PDB file as gemmi writes it, atoms N, CA and C in Angstrom:
CRYST1    1.000    1.000    1.000  90.00  90.00  90.00 P 1                      
ATOM      1  N   MET A   1      -0.464   6.123 -24.650  1.00  0.00           N  
ATOM      2  CA  MET A   1      -1.686   5.438 -24.259  1.00  0.00           C  
ATOM      3  C   MET A   1      -1.333   4.126 -23.567  1.00  0.00           C  
ATOM      4  N   ALA A   2      -2.034   3.832 -22.487  1.00  0.00           N  
ATOM      5  CA  ALA A   2      -1.765   2.621 -21.705  1.00  0.00           C  
ATOM      6  C   ALA A   2      -2.254   1.388 -22.459  1.00  0.00           C  
ATOM      7  N   PRO A   3      -1.540   0.268 -22.290  1.00  0.00           N  
ATOM      8  CA  PRO A   3      -2.031  -0.974 -22.867  1.00  0.00           C  
ATOM      9  C   PRO A   3      -3.433  -1.283 -22.352  1.00  0.00           C  
ATOM     10  N   LYS A   4      -4.243  -1.963 -23.170  1.00  0.00           N  
ATOM     11  CA  LYS A   4      -5.630  -2.221 -22.810  1.00  0.00           C  
ATOM     12  C   LYS A   4      -5.772  -2.914 -21.459  1.00  0.00           C  
ATOM     13  N   HIS A   5      -4.880  -3.862 -21.138  1.00  0.00           N  
ATOM     14  CA  HIS A   5      -5.008  -4.596 -19.878  1.00  0.00           C  
ATOM     15  C   HIS A   5      -4.693  -3.728 -18.658  1.00  0.00           C  
ATOM     16  N   LEU A   6      -4.160  -2.527 -18.863  1.00  0.00           N  
ATOM     17  CA  LEU A   6      -3.896  -1.614 -17.751  1.00  0.00           C  
ATOM     18  C   LEU A   6      -4.892  -0.460 -17.710  1.00  0.00           C  
ATOM     19  N   SER A   7      -5.874  -0.501 -18.532  1.00  0.00           N  
ATOM     20  CA  SER A   7      -6.850   0.575 -18.620  1.00  0.00           C  
ATOM     21  C   SER A   7      -7.459   0.882 -17.254  1.00  0.00           C  
ATOM     22  N   GLY A   8      -7.360   2.121 -16.864  1.00  0.00           N  
ATOM     23  CA  GLY A   8      -7.961   2.564 -15.620  1.00  0.00           C  
ATOM     24  C   GLY A   8      -7.039   2.569 -14.414  1.00  0.00           C  
ATOM     25  N   TRP A   9      -5.976   1.778 -14.434  1.00  0.00           N  
ATOM     26  CA  TRP A   9      -5.062   1.727 -13.295  1.00  0.00           C  
ATOM     27  C   TRP A   9      -4.064   2.870 -13.356  1.00  0.00           C  
ATOM     28  N   ASP A  10      -3.712   3.406 -12.200  1.00  0.00           N  
ATOM     29  CA  ASP A  10      -2.652   4.401 -12.101  1.00  0.00           C  
ATOM     30  C   ASP A  10      -1.354   3.714 -12.513  1.00  0.00           C  
ATOM     31  N   LEU A  11      -0.694   4.231 -13.536  1.00  0.00           N  
ATOM     32  CA  LEU A  11       0.501   3.589 -14.069  1.00  0.00           C  
ATOM     33  C   LEU A  11       1.717   3.707 -13.153  1.00  0.00           C  
ATOM     34  N   ASN A  12       1.603   4.427 -12.039  1.00  0.00           N  
ATOM     35  CA  ASN A  12       2.673   4.451 -11.035  1.00  0.00           C  
ATOM     36  C   ASN A  12       2.663   3.179 -10.197  1.00  0.00           C  
ATOM     37  N   SER A  13       1.602   2.400 -10.315  1.00  0.00           N  
ATOM     38  CA  SER A  13       1.466   1.183  -9.513  1.00  0.00           C  
ATOM     39  C   SER A  13       1.900  -0.034 -10.315  1.00  0.00           C  
ATOM     40  N   GLY A  14       2.229  -1.091  -9.557  1.00  0.00           N  
ATOM     41  CA  GLY A  14       2.578  -2.369 -10.158  1.00  0.00           C  
ATOM     42  C   GLY A  14       1.585  -3.430  -9.720  1.00  0.00           C  
ATOM     43  N   ILE A  15       1.852  -4.659 -10.097  1.00  0.00           N  
ATOM     44  CA  ILE A  15       0.957  -5.761  -9.766  1.00  0.00           C  
ATOM     45  C   ILE A  15       0.759  -5.890  -8.254  1.00  0.00           C  
ATOM     46  N   ARG A  16       1.820  -5.817  -7.474  1.00  0.00           N  
ATOM     47  CA  ARG A  16       1.730  -5.936  -6.002  1.00  0.00           C  
ATOM     48  C   ARG A  16       0.779  -4.896  -5.424  1.00  0.00           C  
ATOM     49  N   GLU A  17       0.944  -3.661  -5.873  1.00  0.00           N  
ATOM     50  CA  GLU A  17       0.120  -2.567  -5.350  1.00  0.00           C  
ATOM     51  C   GLU A  17      -1.339  -2.728  -5.764  1.00  0.00           C  
ATOM     52  N   ARG A  18      -1.569  -3.150  -6.993  1.00  0.00           N  
ATOM     53  CA  ARG A  18      -2.944  -3.336  -7.468  1.00  0.00           C  
ATOM     54  C   ARG A  18      -3.633  -4.477  -6.740  1.00  0.00           C  
ATOM     55  N   LEU A  19      -2.890  -5.565  -6.511  1.00  0.00           N  
ATOM     56  CA  LEU A  19      -3.466  -6.685  -5.764  1.00  0.00           C  
ATOM     57  C   LEU A  19      -3.846  -6.262  -4.350  1.00  0.00           C  
ATOM     58  N   ALA A  20      -3.010  -5.460  -3.706  1.00  0.00           N  
ATOM     59  CA  ALA A  20      -3.304  -4.997  -2.345  1.00  0.00           C  
ATOM     60  C   ALA A  20      -4.580  -4.164  -2.313  1.00  0.00           C  
ATOM     61  N   LEU A  21      -4.743  -3.279  -3.283  1.00  0.00           N  
ATOM     62  CA  LEU A  21      -5.955  -2.461  -3.321  1.00  0.00           C  
ATOM     63  C   LEU A  21      -7.179  -3.330  -3.585  1.00  0.00           C  
ATOM     64  N   LEU A  22      -7.083  -4.216  -4.551  1.00  0.00           N  
ATOM     65  CA  LEU A  22      -8.195  -5.109  -4.864  1.00  0.00           C  
ATOM     66  C   LEU A  22      -8.556  -5.974  -3.657  1.00  0.00           C  
ATOM     67  N   ALA A  23      -7.554  -6.474  -2.945  1.00  0.00           N  
ATOM     68  CA  ALA A  23      -7.805  -7.315  -1.768  1.00  0.00           C  
ATOM     69  C   ALA A  23      -8.541  -6.540  -0.678  1.00  0.00           C  
ATOM     70  N   ASN A  24      -8.284  -5.248  -0.564  1.00  0.00           N  
ATOM     71  CA  ASN A  24      -8.941  -4.435   0.462  1.00  0.00           C  
ATOM     72  C   ASN A  24     -10.318  -3.950   0.042  1.00  0.00           C  
ATOM     73  N   ILE A  25     -10.484  -3.619  -1.212  1.00  0.00           N  
ATOM     74  CA  ILE A  25     -11.736  -3.044  -1.689  1.00  0.00           C  
ATOM     75  C   ILE A  25     -12.699  -4.106  -2.197  1.00  0.00           C  
ATOM     76  N   GLY A  26     -12.165  -5.124  -2.852  1.00  0.00           N  
ATOM     77  CA  GLY A  26     -13.000  -6.197  -3.376  1.00  0.00           C  
ATOM     78  C   GLY A  26     -13.423  -5.978  -4.814  1.00  0.00           C  
ATOM     79  N   PRO A  27     -14.303  -6.838  -5.293  1.00  0.00           N  
ATOM     80  CA  PRO A  27     -14.657  -6.839  -6.705  1.00  0.00           C  
ATOM     81  C   PRO A  27     -15.417  -5.599  -7.178  1.00  0.00           C  
ATOM     82  N   THR A  28     -15.877  -4.763  -6.276  1.00  0.00           N  
ATOM     83  CA  THR A  28     -16.569  -3.543  -6.691  1.00  0.00           C  
ATOM     84  C   THR A  28     -15.586  -2.411  -7.003  1.00  0.00           C  
ATOM     85  N   LEU A  29     -14.298  -2.694  -6.864  1.00  0.00           N  
ATOM     86  CA  LEU A  29     -13.256  -1.689  -7.092  1.00  0.00           C  
ATOM     87  C   LEU A  29     -13.356  -1.070  -8.479  1.00  0.00           C  
ATOM     88  N   ARG A  30     -13.255   0.252  -8.524  1.00  0.00           N  
ATOM     89  CA  ARG A  30     -13.138   0.995  -9.781  1.00  0.00           C  
ATOM     90  C   ARG A  30     -11.766   1.644  -9.761  1.00  0.00           C  
ATOM     91  N   PRO A  31     -10.803   1.096 -10.522  1.00  0.00           N  
ATOM     92  CA  PRO A  31      -9.427   1.600 -10.489  1.00  0.00           C  
ATOM     93  C   PRO A  31      -9.307   3.088 -10.806  1.00  0.00           C  
ATOM     94  N   THR A  32     -10.200   3.612 -11.601  1.00  0.00           N  
ATOM     95  CA  THR A  32     -10.112   5.027 -11.967  1.00  0.00           C  
ATOM     96  C   THR A  32     -10.424   5.950 -10.796  1.00  0.00           C  
ATOM     97  N   ASP A  33     -10.930   5.407  -9.701  1.00  0.00           N  
ATOM     98  CA  ASP A  33     -11.251   6.206  -8.518  1.00  0.00           C  
ATOM     99  C   ASP A  33     -10.085   6.310  -7.540  1.00  0.00           C  
ATOM    100  N   TRP A  34      -8.911   5.759  -7.914  1.00  0.00           N  
ATOM    101  CA  TRP A  34      -7.780   5.688  -7.002  1.00  0.00           C  
ATOM    102  C   TRP A  34      -6.490   6.154  -7.661  1.00  0.00           C  
ATOM    103  N   LEU A  35      -5.638   6.817  -6.865  1.00  0.00           N  
ATOM    104  CA  LEU A  35      -4.291   7.199  -7.294  1.00  0.00           C  
ATOM    105  C   LEU A  35      -3.287   6.526  -6.375  1.00  0.00           C  
ATOM    106  N   TYR A  36      -2.204   6.030  -6.958  1.00  0.00           N  
ATOM    107  CA  TYR A  36      -1.161   5.385  -6.165  1.00  0.00           C  
ATOM    108  C   TYR A  36      -0.023   6.368  -5.917  1.00  0.00           C  
ATOM    109  N   HIS A  37       0.445   6.451  -4.673  1.00  0.00           N  
ATOM    110  CA  HIS A  37       1.548   7.328  -4.290  1.00  0.00           C  
ATOM    111  C   HIS A  37       2.746   6.459  -3.890  1.00  0.00           C  
ATOM    112  N   PRO A  38       3.722   6.276  -4.801  1.00  0.00           N  
ATOM    113  CA  PRO A  38       4.861   5.406  -4.520  1.00  0.00           C  
ATOM    114  C   PRO A  38       5.660   5.800  -3.281  1.00  0.00           C  
ATOM    115  N   SER A  39       5.783   7.086  -3.021  1.00  0.00           N  
ATOM    116  CA  SER A  39       6.593   7.510  -1.876  1.00  0.00           C  
ATOM    117  C   SER A  39       5.964   7.111  -0.541  1.00  0.00           C  
ATOM    118  N   TYR A  40       4.650   6.904  -0.533  1.00  0.00           N  
ATOM    119  CA  TYR A  40       3.949   6.473   0.688  1.00  0.00           C  
ATOM    120  C   TYR A  40       3.562   4.997   0.635  1.00  0.00           C  
ATOM    121  N   ASP A  41       3.758   4.357  -0.522  1.00  0.00           N  
ATOM    122  CA  ASP A  41       3.313   2.988  -0.759  1.00  0.00           C  
ATOM    123  C   ASP A  41       1.863   2.843  -0.323  1.00  0.00           C  
ATOM    124  N   ALA A  42       1.026   3.744  -0.866  1.00  0.00           N  
ATOM    125  CA  ALA A  42      -0.383   3.766  -0.483  1.00  0.00           C  
ATOM    126  C   ALA A  42      -1.243   4.292  -1.629  1.00  0.00           C  
ATOM    127  N   TRP A  43      -2.493   3.896  -1.587  1.00  0.00           N  
ATOM    128  CA  TRP A  43      -3.498   4.370  -2.537  1.00  0.00           C  
ATOM    129  C   TRP A  43      -4.336   5.456  -1.870  1.00  0.00           C  
ATOM    130  N   GLN A  44      -4.721   6.451  -2.635  1.00  0.00           N  
ATOM    131  CA  GLN A  44      -5.594   7.510  -2.151  1.00  0.00           C  
ATOM    132  C   GLN A  44      -6.817   7.578  -3.054  1.00  0.00           C  
ATOM    133  N   GLY A  45      -7.974   7.508  -2.439  1.00  0.00           N  
ATOM    134  CA  GLY A  45      -9.203   7.632  -3.212  1.00  0.00           C  
ATOM    135  C   GLY A  45      -9.355   9.061  -3.711  1.00  0.00           C  
ATOM    136  N   LEU A  46      -9.914   9.210  -4.894  1.00  0.00           N  
ATOM    137  CA  LEU A  46     -10.078  10.545  -5.454  1.00  0.00           C  
ATOM    138  C   LEU A  46     -11.025  11.400  -4.629  1.00  0.00           C  
ATOM    139  N   SER A  47     -11.871  10.760  -3.838  1.00  0.00           N  
ATOM    140  CA  SER A  47     -12.763  11.521  -2.961  1.00  0.00           C  
ATOM    141  C   SER A  47     -11.974  12.200  -1.848  1.00  0.00           C  
ATOM    142  N   GLY A  48     -10.716  11.723  -1.631  1.00  0.00           N  
ATOM    143  CA  GLY A  48      -9.870  12.318  -0.605  1.00  0.00           C  
ATOM    144  C   GLY A  48     -10.021  11.695   0.762  1.00  0.00           C  
ATOM    145  N   ARG A  49     -11.064  10.931   0.970  1.00  0.00           N  
ATOM    146  CA  ARG A  49     -11.302  10.359   2.294  1.00  0.00           C  
ATOM    147  C   ARG A  49     -10.754   8.948   2.443  1.00  0.00           C  
ATOM    148  N   ALA A  50     -10.729   8.196   1.360  1.00  0.00           N  
ATOM    149  CA  ALA A  50     -10.294   6.803   1.435  1.00  0.00           C  
ATOM    150  C   ALA A  50      -8.781   6.692   1.253  1.00  0.00           C  
ATOM    151  N   HIS A  51      -8.185   5.794   2.016  1.00  0.00           N  
ATOM    152  CA  HIS A  51      -6.740   5.587   1.982  1.00  0.00           C  
ATOM    153  C   HIS A  51      -6.477   4.106   2.237  1.00  0.00           C  
ATOM    154  N   VAL A  52      -5.658   3.486   1.384  1.00  0.00           N  
ATOM    155  CA  VAL A  52      -5.293   2.079   1.567  1.00  0.00           C  
ATOM    156  C   VAL A  52      -3.780   1.962   1.484  1.00  0.00           C  
ATOM    157  N   ALA A  53      -3.158   1.598   2.597  1.00  0.00           N  
ATOM    158  CA  ALA A  53      -1.716   1.381   2.614  1.00  0.00           C  
ATOM    159  C   ALA A  53      -1.423  -0.008   2.049  1.00  0.00           C  
ATOM    160  N   VAL A  54      -0.341  -0.108   1.319  1.00  0.00           N  
ATOM    161  CA  VAL A  54       0.077  -1.396   0.762  1.00  0.00           C  
ATOM    162  C   VAL A  54       0.990  -2.054   1.790  1.00  0.00           C  
ATOM    163  N   THR A  55       0.441  -3.023   2.511  1.00  0.00           N  
ATOM    164  CA  THR A  55       1.206  -3.664   3.579  1.00  0.00           C  
ATOM    165  C   THR A  55       1.450  -5.141   3.327  1.00  0.00           C  
ATOM    166  N   MET A  56       0.791  -5.709   2.307  1.00  0.00           N  
ATOM    167  CA  MET A  56       0.920  -7.141   2.040  1.00  0.00           C  
ATOM    168  C   MET A  56       1.726  -7.384   0.774  1.00  0.00           C  
ATOM    169  N   GLU A  57       2.355  -8.528   0.728  1.00  0.00           N  
ATOM    170  CA  GLU A  57       2.986  -8.986  -0.508  1.00  0.00           C  
ATOM    171  C   GLU A  57       1.894  -9.546  -1.408  1.00  0.00           C  
ATOM    172  N   GLY A  58       2.214  -9.729  -2.656  1.00  0.00           N  
ATOM    173  CA  GLY A  58       1.232 -10.212  -3.625  1.00  0.00           C  
ATOM    174  C   GLY A  58       0.576 -11.523  -3.244  1.00  0.00           C  
ATOM    175  N   SER A  59       1.349 -12.473  -2.702  1.00  0.00           N  
ATOM    176  CA  SER A  59       0.785 -13.776  -2.346  1.00  0.00           C  
ATOM    177  C   SER A  59      -0.251 -13.643  -1.233  1.00  0.00           C  
ATOM    178  N   ALA A  60      -0.024 -12.768  -0.279  1.00  0.00           N  
ATOM    179  CA  ALA A  60      -0.994 -12.549   0.796  1.00  0.00           C  
ATOM    180  C   ALA A  60      -2.260 -11.902   0.248  1.00  0.00           C  
ATOM    181  N   SER A  61      -2.103 -10.977  -0.682  1.00  0.00           N  
ATOM    182  CA  SER A  61      -3.265 -10.349  -1.303  1.00  0.00           C  
ATOM    183  C   SER A  61      -4.074 -11.368  -2.087  1.00  0.00           C  
ATOM    184  N   LEU A  62      -3.385 -12.257  -2.815  1.00  0.00           N  
ATOM    185  CA  LEU A  62      -4.081 -13.299  -3.566  1.00  0.00           C  
ATOM    186  C   LEU A  62      -4.860 -14.220  -2.639  1.00  0.00           C  
ATOM    187  N   GLU A  63      -4.276 -14.561  -1.503  1.00  0.00           N  
ATOM    188  CA  GLU A  63      -4.967 -15.417  -0.525  1.00  0.00           C  
ATOM    189  C   GLU A  63      -6.212 -14.715   0.013  1.00  0.00           C  
ATOM    190  N   ARG A  64      -6.082 -13.433   0.328  1.00  0.00           N  
ATOM    191  CA  ARG A  64      -7.235 -12.672   0.835  1.00  0.00           C  
ATOM    192  C   ARG A  64      -8.321 -12.565  -0.228  1.00  0.00           C  
ATOM    193  N   LEU A  65      -7.917 -12.369  -1.479  1.00  0.00           N  
ATOM    194  CA  LEU A  65      -8.905 -12.282  -2.553  1.00  0.00           C  
ATOM    195  C   LEU A  65      -9.721 -13.563  -2.656  1.00  0.00           C  
ATOM    196  N   LEU A  66      -9.078 -14.703  -2.473  1.00  0.00           N  
ATOM    197  CA  LEU A  66      -9.788 -15.970  -2.561  1.00  0.00           C  
ATOM    198  C   LEU A  66     -10.667 -16.201  -1.335  1.00  0.00           C  
ATOM    199  N   THR A  67     -10.111 -16.011  -0.137  1.00  0.00           N  
ATOM    200  CA  THR A  67     -10.870 -16.327   1.076  1.00  0.00           C  
ATOM    201  C   THR A  67     -11.938 -15.284   1.409  1.00  0.00           C  
ATOM    202  N   ARG A  68     -11.656 -14.032   1.179  1.00  0.00           N  
ATOM    203  CA  ARG A  68     -12.613 -12.980   1.547  1.00  0.00           C  
ATOM    204  C   ARG A  68     -13.618 -12.672   0.451  1.00  0.00           C  
ATOM    205  N   TRP A  69     -13.136 -12.647  -0.799  1.00  0.00           N  
ATOM    206  CA  TRP A  69     -13.988 -12.213  -1.904  1.00  0.00           C  
ATOM    207  C   TRP A  69     -14.350 -13.339  -2.877  1.00  0.00           C  
ATOM    208  N   GLY A  70     -13.744 -14.516  -2.728  1.00  0.00           N  
ATOM    209  CA  GLY A  70     -14.042 -15.629  -3.624  1.00  0.00           C  
ATOM    210  C   GLY A  70     -13.517 -15.440  -5.044  1.00  0.00           C  
ATOM    211  N   ILE A  71     -12.455 -14.644  -5.186  1.00  0.00           N  
ATOM    212  CA  ILE A  71     -11.874 -14.387  -6.505  1.00  0.00           C  
ATOM    213  C   ILE A  71     -10.652 -15.292  -6.689  1.00  0.00           C  
ATOM    214  N   PRO A  72     -10.690 -16.212  -7.657  1.00  0.00           N  
ATOM    215  CA  PRO A  72      -9.542 -17.086  -7.901  1.00  0.00           C  
ATOM    216  C   PRO A  72      -8.321 -16.298  -8.386  1.00  0.00           C  
ATOM    217  N   ARG A  73      -7.149 -16.878  -8.174  1.00  0.00           N  
ATOM    218  CA  ARG A  73      -5.877 -16.239  -8.527  1.00  0.00           C  
ATOM    219  C   ARG A  73      -5.841 -15.766  -9.970  1.00  0.00           C  
ATOM    220  N   ALA A  74      -6.203 -16.620 -10.919  1.00  0.00           N  
ATOM    221  CA  ALA A  74      -6.138 -16.255 -12.337  1.00  0.00           C  
ATOM    222  C   ALA A  74      -7.033 -15.051 -12.641  1.00  0.00           C  
ATOM    223  N   ASP A  75      -8.234 -15.029 -12.070  1.00  0.00           N  
ATOM    224  CA  ASP A  75      -9.141 -13.898 -12.288  1.00  0.00           C  
ATOM    225  C   ASP A  75      -8.574 -12.619 -11.679  1.00  0.00           C  
ATOM    226  N   ALA A  76      -8.013 -12.734 -10.471  1.00  0.00           N  
ATOM    227  CA  ALA A  76      -7.430 -11.566  -9.808  1.00  0.00           C  
ATOM    228  C   ALA A  76      -6.285 -10.993 -10.633  1.00  0.00           C  
ATOM    229  N   MET A  77      -5.432 -11.855 -11.159  1.00  0.00           N  
ATOM    230  CA  MET A  77      -4.293 -11.385 -11.949  1.00  0.00           C  
ATOM    231  C   MET A  77      -4.766 -10.643 -13.193  1.00  0.00           C  
ATOM    232  N   LEU A  78      -5.814 -11.131 -13.823  1.00  0.00           N  
ATOM    233  CA  LEU A  78      -6.359 -10.425 -14.988  1.00  0.00           C  
ATOM    234  C   LEU A  78      -6.954  -9.077 -14.582  1.00  0.00           C  
ATOM    235  N   MET A  79      -7.604  -9.032 -13.425  1.00  0.00           N  
ATOM    236  CA  MET A  79      -8.236  -7.788 -12.967  1.00  0.00           C  
ATOM    237  C   MET A  79      -7.207  -6.687 -12.705  1.00  0.00           C  
ATOM    238  N   VAL A  80      -5.993  -7.065 -12.301  1.00  0.00           N  
ATOM    239  CA  VAL A  80      -4.983  -6.054 -11.991  1.00  0.00           C  
ATOM    240  C   VAL A  80      -4.032  -5.778 -13.153  1.00  0.00           C  
ATOM    241  N   GLY A  81      -4.329  -6.366 -14.300  1.00  0.00           N  
ATOM    242  CA  GLY A  81      -3.557  -6.023 -15.484  1.00  0.00           C  
ATOM    243  C   GLY A  81      -2.441  -6.960 -15.850  1.00  0.00           C  
ATOM    244  N   TYR A  82      -2.403  -8.138 -15.228  1.00  0.00           N  
ATOM    245  CA  TYR A  82      -1.387  -9.112 -15.603  1.00  0.00           C  
ATOM    246  C   TYR A  82      -1.926  -9.860 -16.803  1.00  0.00           C  
ATOM    247  N   PRO A  83      -1.316  -9.682 -17.964  1.00  0.00           N  
ATOM    248  CA  PRO A  83      -1.927 -10.161 -19.206  1.00  0.00           C  
ATOM    249  C   PRO A  83      -2.153 -11.662 -19.309  1.00  0.00           C  
ATOM    250  N   GLU A  84      -1.239 -12.475 -18.792  1.00  0.00           N  
ATOM    251  CA  GLU A  84      -1.405 -13.915 -18.948  1.00  0.00           C  
ATOM    252  C   GLU A  84      -2.290 -14.523 -17.878  1.00  0.00           C  
ATOM    253  N   GLY A  85      -2.488 -13.845 -16.761  1.00  0.00           N  
ATOM    254  CA  GLY A  85      -3.323 -14.362 -15.676  1.00  0.00           C  
ATOM    255  C   GLY A  85      -2.775 -15.630 -15.050  1.00  0.00           C  
ATOM    256  N   ARG A  86      -1.478 -15.801 -15.049  1.00  0.00           N  
ATOM    257  CA  ARG A  86      -0.871 -17.014 -14.484  1.00  0.00           C  
ATOM    258  C   ARG A  86      -0.727 -16.917 -12.999  1.00  0.00           C  
TER     259      ARG A  86                                                      
END                                                                             
């Protein structure tokens, strides 16, 4: 069973990948609707139509989350499963 702070996220993904998806989709993101494919470094929506390539580093994703979606760094880190939110 996955730790509570990772609930819903594809466990093949890491913080960098989760931040990239969140930065592209925004606060309406439902992690259970996405699968991460490490060999492609991309997310695939379960509907089959949506695709998000991971092209940014974590710091760029954090910047986009703040400027585009108004999500502060600490909140974003908690949303992607980083337990301390630092």
